[in-house]
N, CA, C and O of each residue as an XYZ file, in Angstrom:
700
protein
N     105.299     84.635     63.836
C     105.163     83.709     64.893
C     104.998     84.276     66.323
O     105.205     85.481     66.461
N     104.698     83.647     67.245
C     104.461     84.242     68.365
C     105.650     84.332     69.313
O     106.533     83.496     69.123
N     105.852     85.368     70.485
C     106.768     85.240     71.071
C     107.122     83.803     72.271
O     108.154     83.678     72.930
N     106.157     83.043     72.267
C     106.713     81.623     72.862
C     107.163     80.972     72.322
O     108.139     80.360     72.757
N     106.599     80.751     70.919
C     107.511     80.151     70.121
C     109.198     80.410     69.594
O     110.243     79.803     69.360
N     108.478     82.020     69.611
C     110.251     82.278     69.202
C     111.209     82.534     70.216
O     112.408     82.705     69.993
N     110.710     82.556     71.252
C     111.862     82.270     73.165
C     112.209     81.202     72.183
O     113.143     81.315     71.389
N     111.076     79.694     72.297
C     112.098     78.511     72.576
C     112.716     77.964     71.587
O     113.358     76.946     71.845
N     112.699     78.579     69.889
C     113.126     78.441     68.851
C     114.627     78.771     69.092
O     115.513     77.966     68.808
N     114.893     80.120     69.684
C     115.979     80.576     70.216
C     116.709     79.909     71.256
O     117.935     79.800     71.248
N     115.728     79.331     72.418
C     116.813     78.661     73.169
C     116.896     77.236     72.561
O     118.017     76.884     72.930
N     116.346     76.153     71.811
C     116.115     75.125     70.867
C     117.612     75.538     70.216
O     118.635     74.957     70.579
N     117.614     76.319     69.484
C     119.121     76.564     69.039
C     120.100     76.769     69.495
O     121.089     76.432     68.844
N     120.269     77.339     70.664
C     121.311     77.338     71.353
C     122.012     76.121     72.475
O     123.143     75.968     72.935
N     120.829     75.450     72.613
C     121.261     73.780     72.777
C     121.965     73.078     71.901
O     122.779     72.185     72.135
N     121.445     73.738     70.361
C     122.323     72.572     69.123
C     123.337     73.242     69.090
O     124.209     72.396     69.282
N     123.790     74.118     68.986
C     124.871     74.860     69.165
C     125.734     74.199     70.109
O     126.808     73.652     69.858
N     125.077     74.319     71.364
C     126.078     73.657     72.734
C     126.633     72.315     72.655
O     127.792     71.956     72.865
N     125.567     71.603     72.301
C     125.992     69.901     72.067
C     126.472     69.853     70.663
O     126.876     68.692     70.589
N     126.683     70.416     69.469
C     127.379     70.499     68.858
C     128.882     71.072     68.992
O     129.787     70.899     68.175
N     128.947     71.761     70.150
C     130.423     72.394     70.289
C     130.933     71.198     71.367
O     131.931     70.478     71.363
N     130.245     71.269     71.923
C     130.585     69.885     72.945
C     130.865     68.363     72.448
O     131.643     67.548     72.946
N     130.191     68.242     71.560
C     130.204     66.893     70.794
C     131.548     66.851     70.570
O     132.287     67.825     70.719
N     132.073     65.236     70.046
C     133.066     64.570     70.006
C     133.281     64.423     67.858
O     134.277     64.727     67.201
N     132.010     63.895     67.378
C     131.552     63.952     66.475
C     131.821     64.534     65.636
O     132.242     63.907     64.664
N     131.743     65.819     65.555
C     131.856     66.714     64.873
C     133.078     67.861     64.574
O     132.817     68.908     65.167
N     134.356     67.923     63.796
C     134.598     68.679     64.134
C     134.625     70.527     64.048
O     135.192     71.136     63.141
N     134.107     70.990     64.851
C     133.038     72.118     64.891
C     133.128     72.989     65.903
O     132.305     72.735     66.783
N     133.892     74.036     66.152
C     133.818     74.405     67.439
C     132.834     75.974     67.688
O     132.818     76.560     66.605
N     132.329     76.487     68.381
C     131.366     78.126     67.807
C     132.381     78.959     67.755
O     133.508     78.721     68.192
N     131.916     80.250     67.068
C     132.546     80.987     67.038
C     132.893     81.975     68.284
O     132.181     82.538     69.115
N     133.914     81.951     68.117
C     134.749     82.681     70.022
C     133.824     83.929     70.899
O     133.743     84.095     72.116
N     132.951     84.990     69.363
C     131.885     85.899     69.840
C     130.796     85.495     70.251
O     129.979     86.164     70.885
N     130.674     84.106     69.847
C     128.988     83.710     70.224
C     128.097     84.027     70.974
O     126.925     84.184     70.632
N     128.685     84.205     72.452
C     128.326     84.182     74.053
C     127.973     85.501     73.604
O     126.866     85.734     74.090
N     128.270     86.251     73.079
C     128.372     87.991     73.171
C     126.615     88.099     72.598
O     125.837     88.889     73.134
N     126.206     87.206     71.488
C     125.077     87.536     71.014
C     124.127     87.456     71.879
O     123.972     86.749     72.875
N     123.149     88.730     71.103
C     122.249     89.227     72.306
C     121.003     88.059     70.997
O     120.894     87.845     69.790
N     120.493     87.740     72.009
C     119.531     86.868     71.982
C     117.682     86.960     72.579
O     116.864     86.157     73.028
N     117.707     88.250     72.290
C     115.933     88.668     72.936
C     115.210     88.274     71.914
O     115.847     87.965     70.907
N     114.029     88.192     71.877
C     112.592     88.016     71.050
C     112.336     89.598     70.504
O     112.651     90.450     71.334
N     111.834     90.077     69.287
C     111.752     91.026     69.014
C     109.726     91.118     69.412
O     109.020     90.248     68.902
N     109.414     91.640     69.838
C     107.518     91.693     70.352
C     106.990     93.251     68.778
O     107.033     94.425     68.412
N     106.718     92.358     68.616
C     105.679     92.886     67.507
C     104.027     93.522     67.518
O     103.068     92.979     68.066
N     104.015     94.696     66.823
C     102.849     94.856     66.855
C     101.224     94.281     67.496
O     100.407     94.581     68.366
N     101.442     93.237     66.370
C     100.473     92.652     65.855
C     100.093     91.406     67.286
O      98.964     91.118     67.684
N     101.359     90.882     67.796
C     101.595     90.071     69.296
C     100.509     91.063     70.075
O      99.422     90.715     70.537
N     101.092     92.378     70.094
C     100.607     93.444     71.362
C      99.054     93.412     71.143
O      98.411     93.290     72.186
N      98.290     93.504     69.913
C      97.333     94.316     69.689
C      96.327     92.877     69.935
O      95.118     93.049     70.090
N      96.963     91.330     69.961
C      96.309     90.023     69.816
C      96.497     90.436     71.643
O      95.586     90.935     72.303
N      97.141     90.273     71.901
C      97.414     90.344     73.493
C      95.727     91.289     74.416
O      95.012     91.004     75.376
N      95.782     92.422     73.421
C      95.131     93.855     74.278
C      93.962     93.194     74.024
O      93.118     93.438     74.886
N      93.538     92.330     73.030
C      91.986     92.042     72.915
C      91.008     92.329     73.969
O      91.180     92.287     75.187
N      89.744     92.689     73.171
C      88.958     93.110     74.561
C      88.577     90.747     74.863
O      88.554     89.684     74.242
N      88.350     91.471     76.532
C      88.220     90.070     77.200
C      86.396     89.823     77.125
O      85.613     90.725     77.420
N      86.053     88.740     76.774
C      84.618     88.270     76.944
C      83.502     89.275     77.921
O      83.614     89.037     79.123
N      82.567     90.236     77.605
C      82.284     90.604     78.918
C      80.829     89.996     78.684
O      80.221     90.138     77.623
N      80.252     89.182     79.979
C      78.957     88.634     79.958
C      78.082     89.222     80.644
O      78.401     89.474     81.806
N      76.677     89.643     80.160
C      75.681     90.359     80.938
C      74.814     89.399     81.862
O      74.706     88.178     81.981
N      74.199     90.609     82.509
C      73.450     89.989     83.783
C      72.866     88.806     83.611
O      73.369     87.835     84.176
N      71.511     88.618     82.678
C      71.004     88.058     82.162
C      71.883     86.448     81.740
O      71.238     85.423     81.956
N      73.114     86.326     81.240
C      74.038     85.547     80.875
C      74.592     84.679     82.156
O      74.934     83.498     82.220
N      74.555     85.623     83.065
C      74.934     85.376     84.081
C      74.385     84.733     85.568
O      74.718     84.261     86.655
N      73.187     85.145     84.620
C      72.028     84.310     86.157
C      72.152     83.323     85.337
O      72.866     82.555     85.982
N      71.865     82.657     84.010
C      71.677     81.439     83.680
C      73.103     80.300     83.808
O      73.453     79.129     83.657
N      73.497     81.477     84.149
C      75.026     80.383     84.431
C      74.760     79.442     86.020
O      74.762     78.291     86.457
N      74.545     80.867     86.446
C      74.564     80.744     87.646
C      73.215     79.358     88.033
O      73.145     78.534     88.945
N      72.436     79.615     87.003
C      70.941     78.833     87.804
C      71.763     76.793     87.101
O      71.518     75.746     87.702
N      72.475     76.866     86.057
C      72.607     75.921     85.841
C      74.209     75.489     86.456
O      74.709     74.545     85.844
N      74.715     75.836     87.129
C      76.164     75.368     87.955
C      75.933     75.133     88.953
O      75.433     75.797     89.862
N      76.393     73.827     88.862
C      76.463     73.272     90.072
C      77.649     73.844     90.961
O      78.345     74.741     90.484
N      77.964     73.241     92.541
C      77.996     73.514     93.534
C      79.951     74.263     93.128
O      80.469     75.379     93.097
N      80.146     73.642     93.029
C      81.610     73.730     92.796
C      82.071     74.325     91.373
O      83.290     74.460     91.265
N      81.410     74.646     90.432
C      81.143     75.640     89.013
C      80.937     76.981     89.859
O      81.717     77.930     89.951
N      79.569     76.795     90.508
C      78.975     77.989     91.272
C      80.473     79.273     92.055
O      80.657     80.488     91.977
N      81.172     78.187     92.698
C      82.094     79.224     93.343
C      83.198     79.495     92.421
O      83.406     80.677     92.149
N      84.049     78.461     91.817
C      84.598     79.205     90.326
C      83.815     80.623     89.831
O      84.389     81.693     90.031
N      82.524     80.600     89.195
C      82.407     81.631     88.961
C      81.675     82.672     90.034
O      80.654     83.194     89.586
N      82.039     83.032     91.338
C      81.764     83.598     92.719
C      83.364     84.341     92.490
O      83.825     85.466     92.296
N      83.789     83.116     92.631
C      85.657     83.687     93.067
C      86.010     84.788     91.601
O      86.571     85.884     91.633
N      85.472     84.059     90.407
C      86.266     84.885     89.846
C      85.216     86.783     89.643
O      85.876     87.791     89.390
N      83.871     86.852     89.791
C      83.361     87.798     89.560
C      83.014     88.603     90.890
O      82.353     89.631     90.741
N      83.395     88.235     92.167
C      83.985     89.190     93.461
C      84.959     89.574     93.711
O      85.090     90.621     94.345
N      86.339     88.583     93.137
C      86.774     88.943     93.517
C      88.242     88.509     92.475
O      89.289     88.094     92.973
N      88.033     88.709     90.972
C      88.541     88.954     90.462
C      89.364     87.960     89.724
O      89.830     88.056     88.589
N      89.461     86.934     90.629
C      90.178     85.557     90.078
C      90.272     84.713     89.189
O      89.347     83.946     89.458
N      90.805     84.303     88.237
C      91.191     83.192     87.759
C      91.549     81.768     87.520
O      92.055     81.388     88.576
N      91.540     80.759     86.636
C      91.846     79.850     87.483
C      92.617     79.235     87.843
O      92.446     78.146     88.391
N      93.972     79.930     87.566
C      95.401     79.545     88.961
C      94.811     80.372     90.109
O      94.547     79.469     90.903
N      94.327     81.841     90.875
C      93.832     82.026     91.438
C      93.414     81.613     92.551
O      93.845     81.696     93.701
N      92.146     80.965     91.883
C      90.686     80.143     92.688
C      91.591     79.020     92.798
O      91.846     78.693     93.958
N      92.225     78.246     91.738
C      93.145     77.356     92.143
C      93.726     77.018     93.437
O      93.510     76.030     94.140
N      94.396     77.877     93.602
C      95.488     77.924     94.582
C      94.632     78.793     95.595
O      95.426     79.642     96.001
N      93.753     78.943     96.031
C      92.867     79.113     97.374
C      93.697     78.436     98.501
O      93.922     77.293     98.104
N      94.145     78.585     99.488
C      93.784     78.057    100.491
C      93.098     78.899    101.255
O      92.730     80.072    101.180
N      92.983     77.683    102.299
C      92.268     77.381    104.052
C      92.693     78.278    104.322
O      91.748     79.062    104.406
N      93.666     78.826    104.569
C      94.081     79.846    105.308
C      94.295     81.315    104.926
O      94.852     82.210    105.562
N      93.937     81.325    104.194
C      93.412     82.677    103.470
C      91.897     83.457    103.477
O      91.526     84.597    103.196
N      91.214     82.197    103.962
C      89.526     82.517    104.042
C      89.727     83.387    105.790
O      90.774     83.250    106.424
N      89.039     83.879    106.102
C      88.190     84.808    107.540
C      86.506     85.265    107.046
O      85.882     86.269    106.703
N      86.282     83.758    107.280
C      84.381     83.631    107.286
C      84.345     83.816    108.125
O      83.243     84.331    108.314
N      84.930     83.761    109.099
C      83.628     84.283    110.894
C      83.872     85.952    110.973
O      84.863     86.595    110.624
N      82.565     86.427    111.578
C      82.518     88.068    111.388
C      81.655     88.716    110.678
O      80.730     88.205    110.047
N      81.980     90.130    110.767
C      81.043     90.803    110.134
C      81.521     90.596    108.771
O      80.687     90.509    107.870
N      82.619     90.518    108.545
C      82.954     91.561    107.246
C      84.059     90.053    106.565
O      85.289     90.011    106.594
N      83.190     89.067    106.056
C      83.907     87.852    105.201
C      85.338     88.393    104.258
O      85.592     89.488    103.757
N      86.114     87.080    104.285
C      86.900     88.343    103.262
C      88.065     86.723    102.844
O      88.112     85.628    103.404
N      88.762     87.216    101.776
C      90.063     86.408    101.797
C      91.384     87.657    101.829
O      91.478     88.755    101.282
N      92.471     86.740    102.915
C      93.339     87.526    102.854
C      94.409     86.519    101.843
O      94.331     85.295    101.946
N      95.245     87.064    101.022
C      96.458     86.298    100.550
C      96.918     87.285    100.341
O      96.275     88.295    100.057
N      98.991     87.158    100.501
C      99.871     87.883     99.638
C      99.741     87.199     98.210
O      99.250     86.105     97.936
N     100.305     88.124     97.398
C     100.332     88.005     96.325
C     102.021     87.854     95.313
O     102.702     88.878     95.350
N     102.430     87.020     94.740
C     103.542     87.923     94.152
C     104.968     88.216     95.201
O     106.007     88.872     95.116
N     104.456     87.505     95.992
C     105.363     87.560     97.095
C     105.838     88.766     97.868
O     106.686     88.821     98.759
N     105.097     89.728     97.327
C     105.133     91.035     98.043
C     103.695     92.126     97.827
O     103.739     93.163     98.489
N     102.538     91.921     96.988
C     101.138     92.211     97.433
C     100.492     91.493     98.331
O     100.520     90.302     98.638
N      99.773     92.618     98.784
C      98.721     91.857     99.926
C      97.172     92.186     99.291
O      96.908     93.203     98.650
N      96.311     91.211     99.580
C      95.364     91.216     98.554
C      94.233     90.229     99.646
O      94.205     89.063    100.041
N      93.267     91.638     99.854
C      92.188     91.563    100.557
C      90.898     91.932     99.857
O      90.649     93.077     99.480
N      90.038     90.821     99.697
C      88.563     90.411     99.053
C      87.711     90.824    100.340
O      88.050     90.429    101.455
N      86.400     91.775    100.106
C      85.554     91.016    101.222
C      84.577     90.328    100.131
O      84.459     90.301     98.906
N      83.946     89.792    101.267
C      83.072     88.331    100.015
C      81.430     89.174    100.185
O      81.001     90.074    100.907
N      80.827     88.257     99.022
C      79.858     88.655     99.000
C      79.023     87.305    100.026
O      79.364     86.286    100.628
N      77.871     88.015     99.769
C      76.937     86.543    101.084
C      77.547     84.998    100.503
O      78.123     84.045    101.026
N      77.092     85.328     99.198
C      76.850     83.969     98.345
C      77.870     83.313     98.195
O      78.021     82.160     98.598
N      78.962     84.205     97.393
C      80.595     83.933     97.715
C      81.045     83.008     99.283
O      81.688     81.958     99.316
N      80.433     83.844    100.594
C      81.317     83.437    101.778
C      80.335     81.617    101.999
O      80.866     80.722    102.656
N      79.051     81.440    101.378
C      78.376     80.530    101.322
C      79.001     79.578    100.872
O      79.131     78.554    101.543
N      79.585     79.719     99.499
C      80.104     78.531     98.777
C      81.532     78.355     99.614
O      81.829     77.418    100.354
N      82.069     79.140     99.392
C      83.428     78.521    100.053
C      83.224     77.881    101.890
O      83.870     76.883    102.212
N      82.340     78.540    102.884
C      81.649     77.207    103.460
C      81.494     75.718    103.219
O      82.014     74.716    103.711
N      80.381     75.996    102.069
C      80.023     74.760    101.558
C      81.544     74.132    101.121
O      81.389     72.911    101.097
N      82.919     74.457    100.772
C      83.909     73.763    100.130
C      84.168     73.366    101.186
O      84.261     72.139    101.153
N      84.391     73.885    102.422
C      85.156     73.738    103.541
C      84.684     72.201    104.125
O      85.434     71.358    104.618
N      83.716     72.134    103.989
C      82.530     71.493    104.698
C      82.764     70.055    103.808
O      83.053     69.071    104.488
N      82.678     69.902    102.597
C      82.718     68.629    101.722
C      84.231     68.565    101.758
O      84.455     67.410    101.395
N      85.234     69.068    101.957
C      86.606     68.322    102.177
C      86.874     67.480    102.579
O      86.432     67.203    103.694
N      87.824     66.512    101.846
C      88.060     65.691    102.444
C      89.306     65.369    103.774
O      89.048     66.473    104.254
N      90.035     65.000    104.420
C      90.976     65.589    105.222
C      91.917     65.318    104.481
O      92.179     64.128    104.308
N      92.711     66.348    103.816
C      93.991     65.941    102.815
C      95.218     66.877    103.459
O      95.052     68.077    103.678
N      96.511     66.152    103.744
C      97.749     67.067    104.206
C      97.432     68.887    103.671
O      97.236     69.845    104.419
N      97.477     68.873    102.223
C      97.514     69.895    101.816
C      96.474     71.168    102.374
O      95.371     70.986    102.891
N      97.052     72.334    102.153
C      95.373     72.999    102.614
C      95.015     74.286    101.216
O      94.682     75.470    101.243
N      95.252     73.453    100.280
C      94.958     73.794     98.789
C      93.005     73.715     99.118
O      92.554     72.682     99.613
N      92.209     74.700     98.831
C      90.739     74.098     99.893
C      89.570     73.818     99.064
O      88.431     73.426     99.317
N      90.461     74.274     97.540
C      89.019     73.572     96.256
C      89.730     72.207     95.636
O      90.808     72.130     95.046
N      88.996     71.391     95.884
C      89.396     69.949     95.896
C      88.532     69.157     94.568
O      87.332     69.350     94.376
N      89.191     68.449     93.905
C      87.717     67.593     92.982
C      87.024     66.260     93.895
O      87.601     65.979     94.945
N      86.329     65.799     93.672
C      85.544     64.638     94.483
C      87.059     63.357     94.981
O      87.042     62.938     96.138
N      87.903     63.006     94.284
C      89.281     62.438     94.952
C      89.911     62.792     95.459
O      90.817     62.037     95.813
N      89.938     64.318     95.932
C      90.786     64.819     96.647
C      91.500     65.240     95.999
O      91.962     66.181     96.645
N      91.920     65.212     95.176
C      92.850     66.346     94.010
C      92.677     67.672     93.745
O      91.521     67.945     93.420
N      93.582     68.757     93.783
C      93.593     70.001     94.041
C      93.311     70.162     92.365
O      93.832     69.659     91.369
N      92.259     71.088     92.583
C      91.700     71.804     90.811
C      92.883     71.755     90.027
O      93.188     71.080     89.045
N      93.546     72.722     90.757
C      94.733     73.432     89.970
C      95.954     72.408     90.677
O      96.322     72.578     91.840
N      96.522     71.309     89.772
C      97.946     70.896     89.819
C      98.226     70.310     88.556
O      97.485     69.961     87.638
N      99.955     70.266     88.770
C     100.589     69.670     87.392
C     100.113     68.002     87.305
O      99.611     67.285     88.170
N     100.423     67.767     86.148
C     100.202     66.804     85.798
C     101.651     65.476     86.045
O     102.627     65.860     86.689
N     101.643     64.027     85.499
C     102.513     63.471     85.685
C     102.984     63.593     84.717
O     103.841     62.724     84.561
N     102.835     64.738     83.284
C     103.536     64.837     82.671
C     104.297     66.768     82.984
O     104.468     67.115     81.815
N     104.623     67.633     83.613
C     104.703     68.215     84.170
C     103.654     70.214     83.459
O     103.978     71.394     83.321
N     102.262     69.243     83.235
C     101.521     70.188     82.551
C     100.218     70.511     83.637
O      99.653     69.662     84.327
N      99.975     71.657     83.600
C      99.023     71.448     84.374
C      97.371     71.446     84.093
O      96.664     71.986     83.242
N      97.148     70.689     85.077
C      95.499     69.837     84.665
C      94.285     71.136     84.570
O      93.983     72.197     85.117
N      93.862     70.232     83.484
C      92.123     70.709     82.560
C      91.329     70.816     83.480
O      90.217     71.319     83.315
N      91.779     70.336     84.689
C      89.872     70.264     85.519
C      89.113     71.465     85.710
O      87.889     71.345     85.768
N      89.610     72.564     85.813
C      89.233     74.275     85.454
C      88.321     74.640     84.637
O      87.117     74.793     84.431
N      89.751     74.748     84.110
C      89.066     75.187     81.994
C      88.116     73.798     81.704
O      87.237     73.908     80.849
N      88.281     72.498     82.405
C      87.364     71.891     81.634
C      85.596     71.944     82.712
O      84.597     71.348     82.311
N      85.609     72.425     83.482
C      84.409     72.678     84.751
C      83.540     73.996     84.079
O      82.341     74.270     84.039
N      84.906     74.731     83.521
C      83.482     76.130     82.483
C      83.127     75.786     81.341
O      82.070     76.076     80.780
N      83.998     75.148     80.944
C      83.215     74.092     79.488
C      81.782     73.476     79.789
O      80.639     73.379     79.342
N      82.635     73.114     80.881
C      80.985     71.798     80.810
C      79.411     72.944     81.857
O      78.285     72.633     82.247
N      80.118     74.059     81.905
C      78.623     74.975     82.126
C      78.420     75.700     81.263
O      77.363     76.289     81.489
N      79.091     76.163     79.886
C      78.900     76.322     79.076
C      78.369     76.063     78.274
O      78.479     76.702     77.228
């Protein structure tokens, strides 16, 4: 069982026991020492090895083909991944205030994890793409940089509380 699944099941079991304990329908009380039971999940070697599997590596020729056929917005996500090692979340949460595109050394400067300063010098192609994104951006109160044609952030929460799949869909379309 995956680590996440076991954590979810343990939490669900705890909520059930609490419901059973507090409900008046049943003559059941949780054991006195119940709150002393430790409930950590056990991480298995298989889980660790699965997480450590190799990340796909793209050859330069493959990247050239992706770049050739990419739309401008797909190209920006591709360049942010290559230039700054940004995944979908980091690229999707990029804000206008993080960009420093004027001057000799265009760069992105942001604070990560509330304490780590991150500065990425930008390639000319990345800086040009980010300028394009700024120019096409509709006037929206939010300062998230990369928006869909409808003015929605690519990285957003859906009505159901899940992460929107706009960025993974862009990548899948390009592939």
